[in-house]
N, C-alpha and C positions, 0 to 999 in steps of 0.2 A: 504494500500500500504506500503510495506517495504521500508522505505527511508534510504538510505545509503549515508552518507556524505563522500566526497572524502578527504583523508588526504593531507595536503600540504607538499611540499618538506622540508620546514623549521621546521614544527611541525608535529610530528607523530600523534598527536591527531586530530580527525576529526574536521573540521571547517564547520559548517553549514551555508549555504547561503540562508536565507529565501527569498521568493518572496515578492514583495511589498504588494500583496494582503493578505499576511499572517502576516504582521507586521505594526501596526499603526505607530510605531516610524520611520520605514524606509519610510513609505508613507509621513510623515511630512518632513523628511530629504530631500527626493528626490523632493518633491514639492517645498520646499524652495530653494534647490540647483538650480532648473531650473530657478527660478526668479533671483537668484544671477548671473547665467550665462547670462540671457537676459540683465540684468543691465550692466554687464561687456561688452557685445557686443555693446550696445548702447553708452557706454562711449568711447569705442575705435573706433566705426564706427557710428558716429552720423546720417548718412543717412539710417541706417538699421531700418526697421520697423518690429515689432514683430507680430506674429500671435498666434499660440497655443504652449503650452509647457507642455504636460502631462507626468506623470510617466509611465514607463513600468515595467514589472515584474523584470527586473534586473537593472533599472536605470531610465533615462528620456531622452527626447529630446526637442528641441525647433526649430521651423521653422521661418526663417527670409527672408525678402525681402530686399536684399542688392544689390546695383548697381554692385559691383565687387565680384567675387567668393572668398570665404574663402579658405585659404591654410593651410597646416600643420603648417607653421610658425605662422599663425594667431591663431591657436588653442593654441599654447604655450603662446602667449601673452594674450589670453582670460583667460586661467587658472591662469596666474600670476595676472591678474586684479581681478579675483574671490577671490584669496587668500587675496588680499588687502581688499576687501569688507568684507570678513568674519572676518578678524582681527579687523575691526572697531566695531565689536560687535553691529551691528545695530539691534534695536528692530523690530520685524515683527508685524505690527499693522493692525488689521482688522477694516474696516470701512464700515458702511452701508450708502448708499446714494439712492436718488430717481433715477428712470430711466432717468428723465430729467437732473439731475445733472451729472450722469455718461456720458450721451451723450454730455453735454456741455464740460466736461473735456477732453473727447476723441477728440472732434473737436478742442479744444484748442491746443493739442499737435500733431494734424494732423496724427492720426493713423487710416487709413481706415479699416484695418483688424479688429481692436478692435471694431469699430463701427458695422461692419457686425456681429461680434460675439454677441454684445449687442442686436442687432435686432433679433437674433435667440433665445435669452433667454426670453421665453414668459411666463413661469410659475413662475418666481421668482420676487418678489418685497418685500422689497427693494433689490437693487443690492449690492453685496459685493465686496469690493476692498481690496487688501492686499498691504501694503506699506513696503518698506525696509527703515526704518528711515523716513526721509523726502526727500529722494533722488530719489526714483523710486517706481512706483506702477503698478499694472495690475488688470484686472478683474479676479476674482478667487473665487472658492467656498471653497478652503482650502482642507485639513488641513495643518498647518505649524508649525514649531518650534517657540519658543517665541523670540529668538534672534539668529543672525547669529553665535554667539559664540558656539552654540550647534552643528554646522557643523565642521567636522574635515577635514581641507584641504588635509591632507595626505590620506584621505579615499575617495577622489573624483578624477576622471580622465575623461578627454574629449577623446572620442574614435575615432570618424570618422565624415566625412562630406558626405552627400548624397543629391541628388536632390529629391524634393517632390512637387507635384502639390497642389495648394491651394484647400482644401476640397476634395483631391483625384481625382479631375476632370482634366483630361489631356488637356481640352480646356481652363483651367484657368491659372493663373500666375504660372510660375516655381519658386519655393522657394528653399532655402538652409536649409537643416536640419543638426543640430549638435547633434550627439548622445553622451551621457555621462553616467556615472555611479557614484553612491554615496553609501557609506556603513557606518556602525557605527564605524568600526575600520580599521586601515591600514592593519591588518592581513586578514580581510575579503576581502579587495580590492586585496591583493596579491594572495589570493586563487582564486578569481574570474578571475584574469588575467591568472593564471596557467591553469584554466579550459578552458578559451578561446583559449589558445595556443593548448591545447589538442584537442579542438573542430576543430581547423583549420587542425590539422593532420588527423582528422577523417572525414573531410568535404566530403560528398558523391559526390559532384561535382568534387573535386580534385581526389579522389580515383576512381570514376567511369571512369574518363578519363585515369588514369594510368593503370587501369585493363581492359580497353577496353570494357566497358559494355554498354554505351549509349553515344549519342552525341546530341547536338542541332545545327541546321544549319540555318543561316540567310535566305536563300531562302525559307525554309519551314515556319519559323516564330517562335517568342518567345513562350515558354510554350508548345511546341509540340515536345516531345522527340522522337528520332529515336533509336531503339534498335539494337545493333550489334549482331552477332551470339552468343557471350558469354552471353550478357545480356538477349537475348531471351531464352537461356537455363534456366537461373534462373527464368524468368517469367513462362516458361512452367512447370518447376518443381513445382513451387508454385501452379499453376493452377491445375496440375494433382493431387497433394497431396490433395488439398481441394475438387476437383471433386470426388476423391475416397471416401473421408470421407462423402460427401453429398450423394453419391449413397447408402452407407451403411445405411444412415438415411432416405431414402425414398424420396430424392429430384429428380425431373425430369428436365433435361436440356432443355432450350429453346433458341432461337436466335431471335433477333428483329432488325429492321432497325436503322440506325443512324439518320434519319430525320423523321419528321411526320408533318401533317397539324397542323396549329396553333390551330384549334378548339379542338384538343385533349388536349392541355395544358390549354385551356380556361376552359374546363370541370374540369380538375384536380385542377385548381387554380394556376398553376405555372405561367401562362401568367400574371395574375393579381398581384401575390405576389412575383414573382422571376424574372420578366422580365429583370431587370437591370443586372442580372448575366447571361442572355442568349445571344447567338449570334443573330445579327439582322435577321429579317425575310427575306426569299427569296420569292419575288413575281414575277409573270410573266409580270406584267405591272403596270403602275401608278394607274389605277383604283383598281386593286387587292390589291395593297399596302394600298390605302386609306381605303379599306373595311376590312383590316387585313385578307386577304385571301391569304395564302401562306404556305410555309414550314419553319420549323426551325430545327436546330441541337438539338438533345435531350439533356437536362440537367439532366434528370432522366430516369430510366428504368421502374419505377412503372406503369405509364399509359399504357405502352405496355403490361405488364404482366396482367393488368386488362382486356385488350381487349381479351387476350387468355382465361382468366377465363370466360369472358362473351360470348364467341363464341358458347357456348351451355349451356343448363339448367343443373345445377349441383344438385345432391342429397346430403343429409346429409351423405350418405354412401361413397361419393367421398371425403369427407373432413376428415382430413386436406389435402389440396392440396398444394404442395410445388414446386414452379417454381424457377429455378436457372439459372443464366446467367453471364458469364464474359462479361459484356456490357460496351462498351466505350461510355462515355458521354462527353459533351463539355460545358465549362463555360467560359464566357468572363471576366476573371480576368484582372484587371488593370495591365499594364506592370510593374509598380513599386512594385506590390505585388507578382510577380512571384519569385520563389526561387528553382532552380534546379528541382528535382523530387517531392519535398514536396508541391509545389504550382504550378500547371500546368493548361493549358487550355483544354487539351484532356487527359483523364485518364480512366482506366478500373476498374470498380467496380466488386467485387465478390458479385454480387447482388442476392438477393432472396426475393420472396414475398410468404408468406404463407397465405392461405385463410382457416380460421378455424371457427368452431361454437363457440359461447360464452363459452360453457362448456369446450372446448378444449384449450382455450386461455392460461391458466396458465401452463398446462403441456407442450404445444408447446413452450411457452416462455422459460421455464426452459431447454428444450432440446436444444434450440438455444444457450442459455448461456453456456451449457455444450460443445457444438461444438466450441464456441469461446475459451473456456478455454483449450480445446484439441489443438487447433491451436496454442495458445500462448505457451503451454508446448513444442510442437514440435519445435517451433522457438526459444526456450530458452528465452522467454520474461517473466520476473518474477515480476518486480516492476510495478504494475498497481493498479488503483483504479476505482471503478464504480461511474460514475457521472449520477445522475438522472436529465436529462435535461427537465425541465418542462417549462410551459408557464409563462410569467409575466402577472398576472391578470390585471395590469394597462395598458397593451398594447392592441392595436386593430389590430395587424398584424396577429392574429391567426384565422383560419376558425373554424366554428362549435360552438355548444352550450356549456354552462358551464357543463351540465350534461354529455355530451360526453367526455369532457376533464377530468372531475373528475373521470369518470369511467376508462379511459385509464391510468391516472396517478396512481390511486390506484392499478391497476393491476401490474404496474411496481414496485411500492413500496412494495407490498405484496410479489412479486417474490424475490426481493433481501433480504427481511427480512427472507423469507423461507430458502434461501441459506446461510444466515449469512454472506453475503459479506460486506466488508468494503466499505462504500459508502457515498456520500454527495449529497445534492440536490442543483440544480443550476437553479433558476427561470430565465426565459428569454432565455434559451439555446435550447428550443424545436424547432422542425421544424414547419412550419406554419400550417401543417395538423395534427400533433400529437406529443406527448412526446417521449423521447428517453432514453434508457440506453446506455451511451457511456463509452467505456473503455479507460481511460486516462493512457497511458504508460509513465513511467519515465525512461529515458535512463541512460547510465553510467555517464553522465555529469549532471544528475538531471534536464534535460530539459524535458518538458512534450509534449506529442503528443497524439492526438486522433486517435485510430486505430478502433477496432471493434465497431459496433453500432447495437442496436436492437430498433425498434420503434413499438409502438402499435397505430393502426390507425382505428378509427371508421368513419372518415370523407370521405375518398375516396370511400369506399363501398357505402356510401350514395350519394355522388355526381355522381357516375357512375351507381347508381341504381342496385347494385349487389344483387343477390338473390340465395338461394338454397331451395330445397324442404325439409322441415323438416319431422321428422318421422310421425307427425300427418297430413301430407299432406299440411300444410300451407306454404306460401312463407316467408322465414326469411332472415335477412341480415347477411352475414358473417362479421367477423372481419379480418382485414389484419395485418400481422406482416411483417415489412420491416427489413431485416438484412443483414449485410456485415461484416464477421469476419475480413477480411483484411482492409476494408475501401476502399482503392484504391491500386492497385498493384504498381503504381508509388511511392506513398508516403511510402508504406510498404518497398519497396526495398531501397529507400533512407535512411530510418531509420535503416534498417538492415545493410546496408553498414557502417553506422556510429557506430552502436552498436557493430558490429563485427570488426570494424576498417578495413574492407575489407577482413578479414580472415573468409570466410564463412565456416560453418560446412561442413563436408565431403559430406553429401547428397546433399547440395546445390551448392557446388563448380563447376564452369563451366568446369574446368579441374581437375579431381580427382587424376590422376597419370601421372607424367612426367618421361619418361625414359631418362637417361643421359648416353650416350655412351662415354667411356673414349677416344676412338679413332675410326676412320672410319672403322677399320677392324672388330669392334664388332657391326657395325650398322645392319647387317643382323639379328643377334640374337635379337637386340632391336626391330626391325620391326616385327619380328615373335611374340615376347611376347606382343607387343602392339596390334597386331591383335587378340591374344587370349583374352586379357582384353576387347577389344571392343566387341568381339563376345559374351562375358559374360555380356555385358550391361554397362561396365564401360566407363567413359569418360577419355580416355588415349591418350597421344601423345608422340612423340619422339622429343627431342631437336636436330635439324639439324644445329645448329649455327656453329659448329666446334670450339667453344671456349674451353678453358681449363676447367677442371672439376670444379675447385673452382669458376670460373665465371659462369658456368652453374648453380651451386647450388645457388649462389647469385641471379641470375636472377629468378630462380624458387621461391626463398624466397620472392623476391620483387613482383612477380606475385601472391603470396599467394597460391601456389600450395600445397595441403595438404600432398601428398605422392610423394617422389622422389625415383626412382628405378635406382641404379647405375649399369652399365653393363661394366665389364672389362674381362680380360682373365680368372680370377678365376671363375667368374659367368658363362661364356660361357662353361667352362670345366665342372662345376658341375651342369649346367642347373638350376641356382638359380638367385636371385636378391639381391643386397645389399640395404636394405631399410632404408630410412631416412624420418621422418615425422616432420611436423611443430609442432604437439602437443607433441610428445614424444622424438624427436631427433633421434639419430642413433639406429636402432633396430637390426642391424647385417644382416646376410645372411639368406634368406628364399627361399623355393621352390616356384615356380610360383603358384602352386595349393594352397599353404598355404597363400600366399599374397592375392590371389583371394578370398579365404574363409573368411579371416579376414576383408578385405575391404567390401565385400558384407554384412557380419554380422553387421559391424559398420553402414553401410548405412541403413540397415533395421531397426536398433534401433535408428536411427538419432543421432548416437554418432560419436566421432572422433576415428580414428585408431591410 
């Protein structure tokens, strides 16, 4: 992945902001800073009880149970107290104690959340505690700096307050979470803040509302976006683009229901392994509910495509068989985890399942990767890295034998090596039924997002007893490839809004050309030209606001319209248009036919005019 650091306003040189997982020093700094913050909170608010305080990729947070809500004024006081603690140069001391001793000390200070955490630590003995001098301690595995003197107060900032449920369970205690960040230098902190400000400007929730692309409505429910006509245009364009690419590559479209019997997902393993992320079962009566006989909203499309495959006996001559669907799935995300379009409860996957012979696996896998790279190129997404999401051998959450998993993981490993792709392995990130090749995209602000994914699956064909007739007449088991170049349309569009800062490329723009009539007397010509452009397949409209030209241009700029065509007396007389674009500025006078030719050419090449 090509990593490009963003230059700061004060320093033309690039300032790199490593993630916590990339820097052991930052991990120690942020771990210790979280303890310092918790200590400061309890000094200022003696009734506050601490829960957990982990690092994040850009900082850390701590959850507190405090009788009164924290305020912005409180944050300033907490930061001031943190600075005092840091200046004391307190040693950070690691201590090992028995489980019984840890329990005694926790009960002595009356911290019930710590006691619950202790009871969940089942594989560790002795228990490790970390002390800030002799003034404060917490259960912790580390790592930490050796003394608070290693923290730079000017490189630490408290950012915000949010609500959080204990253990993420909305039926348990409502806590208060303080988000913070800590860096090695004040310059890094300044650059981090600058990027955060830029991120706010690009926030897809803000831009989506301003551009009129989608809404959320309380009567509908959280995490369920409603797409406006303009937003639907973008969705349709993306779907059509991928559908055309898939047809060229031998995919067949299918359509499946939004609900299915629970038994389908019991066979697939989703009910046993993914149930907490599924919406509750719909049963006809109490007896059916007790027997787990009912229907559920689908969290995945794969079991449905399996049923289509299984509807008739397949021959090796039929394979590879490639089923594709823009299928909407539903997942019961916790309300606190929802985030605009990037984390929703109902979303549409550009899903496809390929049924292949073992001999076809590698070539089909490589063809899928080529499709994903074609999609990324068309969307101008350049900074990405391949993540090999494998199972964690120490975990028992994965279905299937070691032999099956080793075979699937080696197939993915061999494919990326064959392609010479920049990649890294991530144990524990696999789906419960098979390993994945995930494409991790890094946006303009160096945030990472998972987009496309390819999965090799030997398990579902076995669980559903899938077969094909081999060349020698025997019944053999196909291999499944799960793939989704976009991942989800909702997340992709949210990411594209932020990556483009709302300024979509010409081919994706909801409105491609807006005609601006200098006065009402030229409106007839503007309407006539608009009709020509629409008849040629362009998305064109006339500004009927009656505003002055300068205001109409500002409004079009604000709405990110790529091409503005100004119509006045000169244009009517010469049957031309005065063209102004967001990409190139004022292009002067052009004949309508020339404008049409240039715009259509740019659209065909996925370029700007």
